C-alpha positions as CSV (number, residue, x, y, z in Angstrom):
1,M,-133.0,-80.5,24.4
2,R,-132.0,-78.8,27.6
3,R,-133.3,-75.7,29.2
4,V,-132.9,-73.6,32.3
5,L,-136.2,-73.5,34.3
6,C,-137.5,-71.0,36.8
7,R,-140.4,-72.3,38.8
8,E,-140.8,-69.4,41.2
9,F,-139.4,-65.9,41.5
10,G,-136.6,-65.6,44.0
11,P,-133.0,-66.3,44.4
12,T,-131.2,-67.4,41.1
13,D,-129.6,-70.4,42.7
14,H,-133.2,-72.0,42.5
15,L,-132.9,-72.3,38.7
16,E,-132.6,-75.9,37.4
17,V,-131.8,-77.4,34.1
18,V,-134.2,-79.9,32.6
19,E,-134.2,-82.3,29.6
20,E,-137.0,-82.4,27.2
21,P,-137.8,-83.4,23.6
22,D,-136.5,-81.2,21.0
23,P,-139.0,-78.5,19.8
24,T,-140.8,-78.6,16.6
25,P,-141.2,-75.4,14.5
26,G,-144.7,-74.3,13.7
27,P,-145.8,-72.5,10.5
28,G,-143.4,-69.5,9.9
29,Q,-141.0,-70.5,12.6
30,V,-137.4,-71.9,12.8
31,V,-135.6,-74.0,15.4
32,V,-132.3,-72.7,16.3
33,A,-129.6,-74.9,17.6
34,V,-128.1,-72.7,20.2
35,E,-124.2,-72.1,20.3
36,A,-124.4,-69.4,22.9
37,A,-127.0,-67.4,24.9
38,G,-126.2,-64.1,26.5
39,A,-126.7,-63.6,30.2
40,S,-127.4,-60.1,31.6
41,F,-128.4,-58.1,34.7
42,V,-132.0,-57.9,33.4
43,D,-132.2,-61.6,33.2
44,A,-131.2,-61.7,36.9
45,L,-133.9,-59.1,37.8
46,I,-136.6,-61.1,35.9
47,V,-135.7,-64.3,37.8
48,R,-135.9,-62.5,41.1
49,G,-139.3,-61.0,40.2
50,G,-137.8,-57.4,40.3
51,Y,-138.2,-56.5,36.7
52,Q,-141.1,-54.4,35.2
53,L,-142.2,-57.4,33.2
54,R,-143.1,-60.7,35.0
55,P,-143.3,-63.9,32.8
56,E,-146.0,-66.4,33.6
57,L,-144.3,-69.2,35.7
58,P,-142.6,-71.5,35.1
59,F,-140.3,-70.0,32.3
60,T,-137.0,-70.1,30.8
61,P,-135.0,-66.9,31.2
62,G,-132.8,-65.3,28.6
63,S,-133.4,-63.1,25.6
64,A,-130.4,-63.4,23.2
65,V,-129.1,-66.3,21.2
66,A,-126.7,-67.2,18.4
67,G,-126.5,-70.5,16.6
68,R,-127.7,-72.5,13.5
69,I,-131.1,-73.2,12.0
70,A,-131.8,-76.8,12.8
71,A,-135.3,-77.1,11.4
72,V,-137.8,-74.8,9.6
73,G,-141.6,-74.8,9.8
74,E,-144.2,-74.6,7.1
75,G,-143.9,-71.5,4.8
76,V,-140.2,-71.1,5.6
77,D,-137.7,-71.5,2.7
78,R,-135.9,-74.8,3.3
79,R,-132.6,-73.2,2.1
80,F,-132.6,-71.4,5.6
81,G,-131.7,-74.8,7.2
82,G,-128.2,-74.8,8.5
83,C,-127.8,-71.0,8.2
84,R,-126.1,-69.3,11.1
85,V,-128.3,-66.5,12.9
86,A,-128.8,-64.6,15.9
87,A,-132.1,-63.5,17.5
88,L,-133.6,-61.5,20.5
89,M,-136.5,-63.5,22.1
90,M,-138.8,-60.9,23.5
91,G,-140.9,-63.7,25.2
92,F,-137.6,-65.0,27.0
93,G,-136.6,-68.6,26.6
94,A,-133.0,-68.1,25.3
95,D,-131.2,-70.2,28.0
96,A,-131.6,-73.5,26.1
97,S,-129.9,-75.8,23.7
98,H,-132.8,-75.2,21.1
99,V,-135.2,-72.3,20.7
100,V,-138.3,-71.7,18.4
101,V,-138.1,-68.2,16.9
102,P,-140.5,-66.6,14.2
103,A,-138.4,-66.8,11.0
104,E,-138.8,-63.0,10.4
105,E,-137.1,-62.3,13.8
106,V,-133.8,-63.9,13.1
107,A,-130.9,-62.0,11.6
108,P,-128.1,-63.4,9.6
109,L,-124.8,-64.2,11.4
110,S,-121.5,-64.3,9.6
111,E,-119.3,-67.4,10.0
112,D,-116.5,-65.0,11.1
113,V,-118.5,-63.6,14.1
114,D,-118.1,-65.7,17.4
115,A,-121.4,-66.9,18.6
116,A,-120.7,-65.9,22.1
117,V,-119.7,-62.4,21.1
118,A,-122.9,-62.0,19.0
119,A,-125.2,-63.4,21.7
120,T,-123.8,-61.1,24.5
121,A,-123.7,-58.1,22.3
122,L,-127.3,-58.1,21.0
123,E,-129.2,-56.7,23.8
124,S,-126.6,-54.0,25.0
125,Y,-125.5,-52.9,21.4
126,S,-129.1,-53.0,20.1
127,T,-130.0,-50.7,22.9
128,L,-127.2,-48.1,22.1
129,L,-127.9,-48.3,18.3
130,F,-131.5,-47.6,18.9
131,A,-130.5,-44.7,21.2
132,V,-128.2,-43.0,18.7
133,T,-130.4,-43.6,15.6
134,H,-133.7,-42.9,17.2
135,R,-133.5,-40.9,20.4
136,L,-130.1,-39.3,21.1
137,P,-127.9,-38.5,18.0
138,I,-124.3,-38.0,19.1
139,A,-121.9,-35.9,16.9
140,A,-118.2,-36.2,16.5
141,G,-116.2,-34.3,19.1
142,E,-119.0,-34.2,21.7
143,R,-118.1,-35.0,25.3
144,V,-120.0,-38.2,26.4
145,V,-120.1,-39.5,29.9
146,V,-121.0,-43.1,30.4
147,L,-122.3,-44.2,33.8
148,G,-121.9,-47.9,34.8
149,A,-119.1,-48.0,32.1
150,G,-117.8,-51.4,33.2
151,G,-121.1,-53.4,32.6
152,G,-122.5,-54.7,29.4
153,I,-124.6,-51.6,28.5
154,G,-121.9,-49.4,29.6
155,L,-119.1,-51.0,27.5
156,A,-121.5,-50.9,24.5
157,A,-122.1,-47.2,25.0
158,V,-118.3,-46.5,25.2
159,D,-117.8,-48.4,22.0
160,V,-120.7,-46.9,20.0
161,A,-120.1,-43.4,21.0
162,R,-116.4,-43.8,20.4
163,G,-117.2,-45.1,16.9
164,L,-119.3,-41.9,16.2
165,G,-116.2,-39.7,17.1
166,A,-117.2,-38.6,20.5
167,R,-114.7,-38.2,23.4
168,V,-115.9,-40.6,26.1
169,L,-115.5,-40.2,29.9
170,A,-116.2,-43.5,31.6
171,V,-117.5,-43.6,35.2
172,A,-117.4,-47.1,37.0
173,S,-117.1,-48.4,40.5
174,T,-114.0,-50.5,40.4
175,E,-110.4,-50.3,38.8
176,D,-111.1,-53.3,36.8
177,K,-114.3,-51.9,35.4
178,R,-112.6,-48.6,34.6
179,R,-109.8,-50.5,32.8
180,A,-112.3,-52.5,30.7
181,A,-114.0,-49.1,29.7
182,L,-110.6,-47.7,28.7
183,V,-109.8,-50.8,26.5
184,S,-113.3,-50.3,24.9
185,G,-112.3,-46.8,23.9
186,A,-112.9,-44.4,26.6
187,E,-110.6,-41.5,26.7
188,D,-110.5,-41.4,30.5
189,A,-112.1,-43.2,33.5
190,I,-113.1,-42.1,37.0
191,G,-115.2,-43.4,39.9
192,Y,-118.2,-41.9,41.6
193,D,-116.7,-39.7,44.2
194,Q,-117.5,-36.0,43.9
195,L,-119.2,-36.8,40.6
196,K,-120.5,-33.5,39.4
197,D,-117.1,-31.7,40.0
198,A,-115.2,-34.8,38.5
199,I,-117.2,-34.7,35.2
200,R,-116.8,-31.1,34.8
201,A,-113.0,-31.2,35.5
202,H,-112.6,-34.1,32.9
203,T,-114.8,-32.5,30.2
204,D,-113.5,-29.0,29.9
205,G,-116.5,-27.6,32.1
206,G,-119.4,-30.0,31.3
207,A,-120.7,-33.0,29.3
208,D,-122.7,-32.7,26.1
209,V,-124.3,-36.2,26.9
210,V,-124.8,-38.5,29.8
211,I,-125.6,-42.2,29.1
212,D,-127.1,-43.4,32.3
213,P,-128.0,-47.1,32.9
214,V,-127.4,-46.8,36.6
215,G,-129.7,-44.4,38.2
216,G,-129.6,-44.1,42.0
217,D,-127.5,-41.5,43.7
218,A,-125.2,-40.9,40.7
219,A,-128.2,-39.5,38.5
220,E,-128.4,-35.9,39.8
221,P,-124.8,-35.0,40.0
222,A,-124.5,-36.4,36.5
223,L,-127.4,-34.2,35.3
224,R,-125.9,-31.2,37.0
225,A,-122.6,-31.7,35.2
226,L,-124.2,-31.2,31.8
227,R,-123.4,-28.3,29.8
228,P,-126.0,-25.9,28.3
229,F,-128.2,-27.8,25.8
230,G,-126.9,-31.1,27.1
231,R,-128.8,-34.3,26.9
232,Y,-129.2,-36.9,29.6
233,A,-130.3,-40.5,28.5
234,V,-132.1,-42.8,30.9
235,L,-131.5,-46.4,30.1
236,G,-132.2,-48.2,33.4
237,F,-131.7,-48.3,37.1
238,T,-129.0,-51.0,37.9
239,A,-128.4,-49.2,41.3
240,G,-131.9,-50.4,42.3
241,A,-133.3,-46.8,43.0
242,I,-135.1,-44.8,40.5
243,P,-133.8,-41.2,40.9
244,R,-136.1,-38.1,41.1
245,L,-134.5,-35.6,38.7
246,P,-135.0,-32.0,39.7
247,A,-137.0,-30.4,36.9
248,N,-135.4,-27.0,37.6
249,R,-132.0,-28.5,36.5
250,V,-133.5,-29.5,33.3
251,L,-134.9,-26.2,32.7
252,I,-131.7,-24.3,33.6
253,G,-129.3,-24.5,30.7
254,N,-132.1,-25.9,28.2
255,R,-131.1,-29.5,29.1
256,T,-133.0,-32.5,27.6
257,V,-133.9,-35.8,29.5
258,V,-134.5,-38.7,27.1
259,G,-135.9,-42.0,27.8
260,V,-134.5,-45.0,25.9
261,D,-136.5,-48.2,26.0
262,W,-135.3,-50.6,23.3
263,G,-137.3,-53.5,24.5
264,D,-140.6,-51.6,24.2
265,W,-139.8,-50.3,20.8
266,A,-138.6,-53.9,19.6
267,R,-141.8,-55.5,20.8
268,T,-144.1,-53.1,19.0
269,S,-141.8,-52.9,15.9
270,P,-140.4,-56.4,15.2
271,P,-139.4,-55.9,11.7
272,D,-137.5,-52.7,12.5
273,A,-135.8,-54.3,15.5
274,T,-134.7,-57.1,13.4
275,A,-133.3,-54.9,10.8
276,L,-131.5,-53.0,13.4
277,I,-130.0,-56.2,14.8
278,G,-128.9,-57.2,11.3
279,D,-127.2,-53.9,10.9
280,L,-125.4,-54.3,14.3
281,L,-124.2,-57.7,13.4
282,A,-122.9,-56.4,10.0
283,R,-121.0,-53.7,11.7
284,V,-119.5,-56.1,14.0
285,D,-118.4,-58.3,11.0
286,R,-116.9,-55.3,9.4
287,G,-114.9,-54.4,12.5
288,E,-116.8,-51.0,13.0
289,L,-118.0,-52.1,16.4
290,H,-115.9,-54.2,18.9
291,P,-117.9,-56.0,21.5
292,P,-115.7,-57.3,24.2
293,E,-114.8,-61.0,24.5
294,P,-117.2,-62.5,27.0
295,A,-116.5,-65.2,29.6
296,R,-118.1,-68.5,28.8
297,R,-119.8,-70.7,31.3
298,P,-121.8,-73.9,30.8
299,L,-125.6,-73.7,30.8
300,D,-125.8,-75.7,34.1
301,E,-124.2,-72.8,35.9
302,A,-127.0,-70.3,34.8
303,G,-128.2,-69.7,38.3
304,A,-124.6,-68.9,39.6
305,V,-123.9,-66.6,36.6
306,L,-127.3,-64.7,37.1
307,G,-126.4,-64.4,40.7
308,L,-123.1,-62.6,39.9
309,F,-125.1,-60.2,37.7
310,A,-127.6,-59.6,40.6
311,E,-124.7,-58.8,42.8
312,R,-123.2,-56.5,40.3
313,A,-120.1,-58.6,40.4
314,V,-119.6,-58.9,36.6
315,T,-117.2,-56.9,34.5
316,G,-118.3,-57.1,30.9
317,K,-120.4,-60.0,29.6
318,I,-120.9,-63.8,30.2
319,A,-122.3,-66.2,27.6
320,L,-123.9,-69.5,28.6
321,I,-122.8,-72.4,26.4
322,P,-125.4,-75.3,26.1
């Protein structure tokens, strides 16, 4: 097998690819021959040591894979061998040609769903499905603003909200990212200039929901742009700075601030998380959700790819192909 190895936290160009014997599954485990692994901004943060979770060194980054079961361990039905599956690996290790996963944590993947699409959709779309089913229901006709709408989480938010019948305003930093959000179903797209006034102007006076994976300087004006009883969802801080939201602006207008931490929920409720992933992949197969086609790069370029994410120079998603 081949896998990406991070020996120390720091710049992503220090990553290397090593050759090792293929892994053997233990009891209750399966080995997945990886067809594609999803790369993300979070992967880059982890490699650089800037994420809230710091794995023990050395480690292999990556959390999302799609492929075929190549071997099954004791206690696993042998008929699963050769089945196509996808999985989120909470202990990292996805950036490899073969991975070991608990059998109960793989979800079936249709032959009709491209592996690169599945792998790059898992984290972002699972986050959004968790948000709208457990934390932040969205009703048809509501005005939803998505910050960072050209990134993986943002494009997933646009697609999921649009699928629920919401009217989506995308906010993104470049013309290319705004164009990508429009393709994913946003009704309109704007930049970050004069954000509060711009949101109000494009939502007939204020948003019902703000989905924010960005944080930083965009957070407070977006919160102020909510209409009464509006909801503000905190998904992350790709801008780097964690905002200090003024509590009086939450009080005024009976607004609600909601935290959305898919990863914590998935780690504490693995069966529920796997069921949600299965539902996601089934929706993609039925054409109800439309993850964007990712760029594809070889596993050997993992360091360069994660470097692009760290610099916020990626529109959409990138899959690593072993």
